[in-house]
C-alpha positions as CSV (number, residue, x, y, z in Angstrom):
1,M,0.0,0.0,0.3
2,G,1.1,3.5,-1.1
3,Q,1.7,6.4,1.5
4,G,-0.9,8.4,-0.2
5,T,-3.1,4.9,-0.2
6,K,-2.4,4.8,3.8
7,W,-3.0,8.1,3.9
8,M,-6.0,7.8,2.7
9,H,-7.1,4.9,4.9
10,Y,-6.3,6.8,7.6
11,L,-8.3,9.9,6.7
12,K,-11.7,7.6,6.5
13,Q,-11.2,6.5,9.8
14,L,-11.1,10.2,11.0
15,S,-13.7,11.0,8.9
16,A,-15.7,7.9,11.1
17,A,-14.4,9.5,13.9
18,N,-16.1,12.6,13.9
19,V,-13.7,15.1,12.0
20,P,-16.0,17.8,10.3
21,A,-15.8,16.5,6.9
22,A,-16.1,20.1,6.0
23,L,-12.5,20.9,8.2
24,I,-11.2,18.1,5.6
25,E,-11.8,19.7,2.5
26,K,-11.0,22.9,3.1
27,G,-7.4,21.9,3.7
28,Q,-7.7,19.7,0.8
29,N,-8.4,22.9,-1.6
30,R,-5.5,25.3,0.1
31,V,-3.4,22.4,-1.3
32,I,-4.8,22.2,-4.9
33,D,-4.8,26.2,-5.2
34,A,-1.1,25.9,-4.0
35,S,-0.2,23.1,-6.8
36,L,-2.2,25.2,-9.6
37,T,-0.9,28.9,-8.9
38,L,2.9,26.9,-8.9
39,I,2.1,26.2,-12.7
40,R,0.1,29.2,-13.4
41,E,3.0,31.8,-12.3
42,R,5.9,29.8,-13.8
43,A,3.4,29.6,-17.3
44,K,2.6,33.2,-17.3
45,L,6.1,33.8,-16.8
46,K,7.3,31.7,-19.3
47,G,4.2,32.9,-21.6
48,E,5.2,36.8,-20.8
49,L,8.9,36.0,-21.7
50,L,8.3,34.7,-25.2
51,R,5.7,37.2,-25.7
52,S,8.5,40.1,-25.5
53,L,10.8,38.3,-27.2
54,G,8.2,38.2,-30.1
55,G,7.9,35.9,-33.7
56,V,7.3,33.1,-31.9
57,K,3.3,31.3,-33.1
58,A,3.8,27.8,-30.8
59,S,6.4,27.2,-28.0
60,T,6.4,23.7,-26.8
61,S,6.5,23.8,-22.7
62,L,6.9,20.9,-20.5
63,L,4.3,19.8,-18.3
64,G,5.4,16.9,-15.9
65,V,2.4,14.5,-14.4
66,P,3.9,11.7,-12.5
67,L,1.1,9.6,-11.8
68,G,1.4,6.1,-11.7
69,H,-1.0,4.5,-9.8
70,N,-3.3,3.8,-12.8
71,S,-1.4,1.3,-13.8
72,S,-2.6,-2.1,-14.1
73,F,0.9,-4.0,-13.4
74,L,3.9,-1.3,-12.4
75,Q,3.5,2.2,-11.1
76,G,7.1,3.2,-11.8
77,P,5.7,5.4,-14.5
78,A,5.4,7.9,-11.6
79,F,8.8,8.2,-11.4
80,A,9.9,9.1,-15.1
81,P,9.6,13.2,-15.8
82,P,12.4,13.5,-13.6
83,R,15.0,11.1,-15.3
84,I,13.5,12.4,-18.7
85,R,14.3,15.7,-18.2
86,E,17.7,14.7,-17.3
87,A,18.4,13.1,-20.2
88,I,17.3,15.9,-22.3
89,W,20.2,17.8,-20.9
90,C,22.4,15.0,-20.7
91,G,26.4,15.8,-21.6
92,S,26.5,12.6,-23.8
93,T,24.9,14.1,-26.4
94,N,23.8,18.1,-27.9
95,S,20.7,20.4,-27.5
96,T,20.1,20.3,-31.4
97,T,17.1,18.4,-32.8
98,E,17.1,16.7,-35.9
99,E,15.8,18.7,-38.2
100,G,17.7,21.8,-36.3
101,K,15.8,23.3,-33.4
102,E,18.1,24.8,-30.5
103,L,16.5,23.8,-27.3
104,N,18.5,25.9,-25.3
105,D,16.8,28.7,-27.1
106,P,13.3,29.4,-24.5
107,R,11.5,30.5,-28.1
108,V,11.8,26.6,-28.7
109,L,11.6,24.7,-25.5
110,T,10.4,25.7,-21.7
111,D,9.7,24.5,-18.9
112,V,6.8,24.7,-16.3
113,G,7.3,21.6,-13.6
114,D,5.4,18.9,-12.4
115,V,1.8,18.3,-11.4
116,P,2.4,17.6,-7.7
117,I,0.5,14.3,-8.0
118,Q,1.6,11.8,-4.8
119,E,1.7,15.1,-2.6
120,I,-2.2,16.1,-4.0
121,R,-3.1,12.1,-3.3
122,D,-1.8,12.1,-0.1
123,C,-4.7,15.2,0.9
124,G,-6.5,12.2,0.4
125,I,-8.2,13.4,-3.1
126,D,-9.2,11.3,-5.2
127,D,-9.2,10.2,-8.7
128,D,-12.5,12.6,-10.5
129,R,-11.3,15.6,-8.5
130,L,-7.1,14.2,-9.4
131,M,-7.7,13.8,-13.2
132,N,-9.6,17.0,-12.6
133,I,-6.6,19.0,-12.1
134,V,-4.4,17.4,-14.2
135,S,-6.9,19.5,-16.8
136,E,-6.6,22.6,-15.2
137,S,-3.3,22.6,-14.9
138,V,-2.8,21.7,-18.7
139,K,-5.5,24.6,-19.0
140,L,-3.0,27.2,-17.7
141,V,-0.5,26.5,-20.2
142,M,-2.4,26.4,-22.9
143,E,-3.8,30.0,-21.8
144,E,-0.6,31.1,-22.1
145,D,-0.2,31.9,-25.8
146,P,2.0,30.8,-27.6
147,L,2.8,27.9,-25.3
148,R,1.9,24.1,-26.3
149,P,2.2,21.5,-23.7
150,L,4.1,18.2,-24.1
151,V,3.4,16.4,-20.9
152,L,5.5,13.7,-19.7
153,G,4.4,10.6,-17.8
154,G,3.1,8.9,-15.6
155,D,0.8,6.0,-16.6
156,H,-1.2,6.7,-19.8
157,S,-4.6,7.4,-17.7
158,I,-3.1,11.4,-18.5
159,S,-4.2,11.4,-21.4
160,F,-7.8,11.4,-21.1
161,P,-7.3,15.0,-18.9
162,V,-4.7,16.3,-20.8
163,V,-7.0,15.9,-23.8
164,R,-9.9,16.8,-22.7
165,A,-8.4,20.2,-21.3
166,V,-7.1,21.1,-24.8
167,S,-10.1,20.4,-26.6
168,E,-11.9,22.4,-24.3
169,T,-9.3,24.9,-24.4
170,L,-9.8,24.8,-28.0
171,G,-13.6,25.0,-28.3
172,G,-13.9,21.4,-30.6
173,P,-12.4,18.2,-31.0
174,V,-8.9,17.4,-32.4
175,D,-7.1,14.5,-34.3
176,I,-5.3,12.0,-32.3
177,L,-1.9,10.1,-33.5
178,H,-1.3,7.4,-31.0
179,L,1.5,4.7,-31.1
180,D,1.3,2.3,-28.7
181,A,0.9,-1.5,-28.1
182,H,-2.1,-1.7,-26.6
183,P,-5.6,0.4,-27.5
184,D,-5.7,1.4,-24.5
185,I,-9.7,1.4,-25.1
186,Y,-11.2,-0.9,-22.3
187,D,-14.5,0.4,-21.0
188,A,-13.4,0.3,-17.8
189,F,-10.1,-2.2,-17.1
190,E,-10.2,-4.5,-13.8
191,G,-13.5,-1.7,-12.6
192,N,-11.4,1.4,-13.3
193,I,-12.8,3.7,-15.7
194,Y,-9.7,5.9,-15.3
195,S,-7.1,3.1,-15.9
196,H,-4.3,3.7,-18.5
197,A,-5.6,0.8,-19.8
198,S,-9.1,2.9,-20.5
199,S,-7.6,6.3,-21.5
200,F,-8.5,6.5,-25.1
201,A,-12.3,5.0,-24.3
202,R,-13.1,8.1,-22.2
203,I,-11.3,10.4,-24.9
204,M,-13.8,8.9,-27.3
205,E,-17.1,8.8,-25.3
206,G,-16.0,12.5,-24.5
207,D,-16.0,13.9,-28.0
208,Y,-12.6,15.1,-27.5
209,A,-11.3,13.7,-30.6
210,R,-13.0,13.8,-34.4
211,R,-9.8,10.8,-35.7
212,L,-8.5,8.3,-33.7
213,L,-4.9,6.8,-35.0
214,Q,-3.8,3.9,-33.4
215,V,-0.6,2.6,-34.7
216,G,2.0,-0.1,-33.1
217,I,-0.6,-2.4,-31.7
218,R,0.2,-6.3,-31.5
219,S,-1.7,-6.6,-28.2
220,I,-5.0,-6.4,-28.7
221,T,-8.3,-8.3,-27.1
222,R,-11.3,-8.7,-28.7
223,E,-13.2,-5.9,-27.0
224,G,-10.3,-3.7,-28.0
225,R,-11.0,-4.6,-31.5
226,E,-15.1,-4.2,-30.5
227,Q,-14.5,-0.5,-28.7
228,G,-12.5,0.1,-31.5
229,K,-15.3,-0.2,-34.2
230,R,-17.6,1.5,-31.8
231,F,-16.1,4.4,-31.6
232,G,-14.5,4.6,-35.6
233,V,-10.8,4.0,-34.3
234,E,-8.3,3.3,-37.3
235,Q,-6.2,0.8,-36.3
236,Y,-3.0,-0.4,-37.7
237,E,-1.2,-3.6,-36.3
238,M,2.0,-4.4,-36.2
239,R,1.5,-7.5,-38.1
240,T,0.1,-5.3,-41.5
241,F,3.1,-2.8,-40.4
242,S,5.0,-3.2,-44.0
243,R,1.7,-2.9,-45.9
244,D,0.5,0.1,-43.8
245,R,4.2,1.8,-43.8
246,H,3.8,4.1,-46.8
247,I,0.5,5.3,-45.6
248,L,1.9,6.0,-42.5
249,E,4.8,8.1,-42.8
250,N,2.5,10.2,-45.0
251,L,-0.1,11.1,-43.3
252,K,-2.4,14.6,-43.1
253,L,-4.1,15.2,-40.4
254,G,-5.9,17.9,-38.3
255,E,-7.6,19.5,-41.0
256,G,-11.3,20.6,-40.5
257,V,-10.5,20.4,-36.5
258,K,-8.9,22.7,-34.0
259,G,-5.2,20.5,-34.6
260,V,-3.6,17.4,-33.8
261,Y,-2.5,15.7,-30.6
262,I,0.4,13.3,-30.2
263,S,0.5,10.3,-27.6
264,V,3.4,8.2,-27.5
265,D,3.5,5.1,-25.4
266,L,6.9,3.7,-25.6
267,D,6.0,0.1,-25.3
268,C,5.1,1.1,-28.9
269,L,8.3,0.4,-29.5
270,D,9.9,-2.9,-29.6
271,P,11.8,-3.8,-26.3
272,A,14.9,-4.2,-28.1
273,F,15.0,-0.7,-28.1
274,A,13.0,1.2,-25.1
275,P,13.4,-1.7,-22.3
276,G,12.7,-0.2,-19.7
277,V,8.7,-0.5,-20.0
278,S,6.2,-2.0,-17.5
279,H,4.6,-4.0,-20.5
280,I,7.0,-5.6,-22.6
281,E,5.7,-7.0,-26.0
282,P,8.0,-7.8,-28.7
283,G,7.6,-7.3,-32.4
284,G,6.9,-3.7,-32.2
285,L,8.3,-0.3,-34.4
286,S,12.4,0.5,-34.4
287,F,12.7,3.8,-33.3
288,R,13.5,5.1,-37.0
289,D,9.9,3.7,-37.6
290,V,8.5,6.0,-35.2
291,L,10.6,9.2,-36.4
292,N,9.7,8.5,-39.8
293,I,6.1,8.7,-39.1
294,L,6.6,12.1,-36.8
295,H,8.9,14.1,-38.9
296,N,6.9,13.1,-42.0
297,L,3.5,13.8,-40.5
298,Q,1.7,17.0,-41.8
299,A,-0.2,18.6,-39.1
300,D,-0.6,21.8,-36.2
301,I,0.3,20.0,-33.6
302,V,-1.5,21.7,-30.4
303,A,0.1,18.9,-27.6
304,A,1.5,16.0,-27.0
305,D,2.3,13.3,-24.6
306,V,5.2,10.7,-23.5
307,V,4.4,8.1,-21.6
308,E,4.8,4.8,-19.9
309,F,8.4,5.2,-19.2
310,N,9.2,2.9,-15.9
311,P,12.9,3.5,-14.7
312,Q,12.2,0.8,-12.6
313,R,13.1,-1.3,-15.3
314,D,15.5,0.9,-17.0
315,T,18.4,-1.5,-16.5
316,V,21.1,-0.9,-19.6
317,D,22.8,1.9,-18.1
318,G,19.1,5.2,-18.9
319,M,19.0,3.8,-22.5
320,T,15.3,4.2,-22.3
321,A,15.1,7.2,-20.3
322,M,17.2,8.7,-23.6
323,V,14.7,7.3,-26.0
324,A,12.2,9.1,-24.0
325,A,13.7,12.3,-24.0
326,K,14.9,12.1,-27.8
327,L,11.2,11.6,-28.3
328,V,10.8,14.5,-26.5
329,R,13.4,16.4,-28.2
330,E,12.0,15.6,-31.7
331,L,8.3,16.0,-30.4
332,T,9.7,19.7,-29.6
333,A,11.0,20.5,-33.2
334,K,7.2,19.7,-34.8
335,I,5.7,21.8,-31.9
336,S,7.7,25.1,-31.8
337,R,7.5,27.6,-34.6
């Protein structure tokens, strides 16, 4: 039982002992306000800086969401954001992306910090409110033009509140390119509507996406296929990747909607390239396959996430952290202009 879970259990005991609910709720609200204030002020500072510099239409801003408790197997993704940041700025490589963008330039990349997930949960705040806090945090970033959030997970459950925030802020649905070994579209995996295996069911139910393209799929159940048909999902499975490659390396998305959202689960990659994930599924995409899809994509990318890196399984000298960091770098180059 995690520390946050223990505290919530104790909180229930206190409630049963007639501690006023209003007292607990007031304290929780103070913690939520403090958490959002830090993100708001950091985003405001970065937005003011970029607007004063001028000439920036879109700038990537990192937002960490270190949430792992909605994982069905291992909860290590909660520890990922700082490891990804460390790898982004690792001295073993330079700060230039493959397409020539300089990450040291604040017009290209800024960082507004992390949503303090564990501290919030430690106050007994449930997942309904927690997901709202994640959504509100994303909105605070997007309100500071020209910032566009690139969210560091965390497990894949974070994509639902992030996409919801993006759609609500922009005033309509987006197209989603989702790279993953799994479709993550169960109605409520193991009874959890916020499971990392159910995030895209919530997104499609909420009409936050017009098109959902899922690429790299190679672990899919009957329910996954049925849910895909129910929501009109375009599922590209690895068993037909050689046939589909030309389509996927020449995608044009976002016409007629508010933009494009990209969600990259690291287990879309074959474990030879990214062993540090919770759900190892052989037969996946190569790293260059993923970059070819991203580099060739024609789209106005309004936000993105990189999720499901598990540092506790990254046993090969931080290799998967570097893979995640490279994805962040190349996504930054696609977003910022």
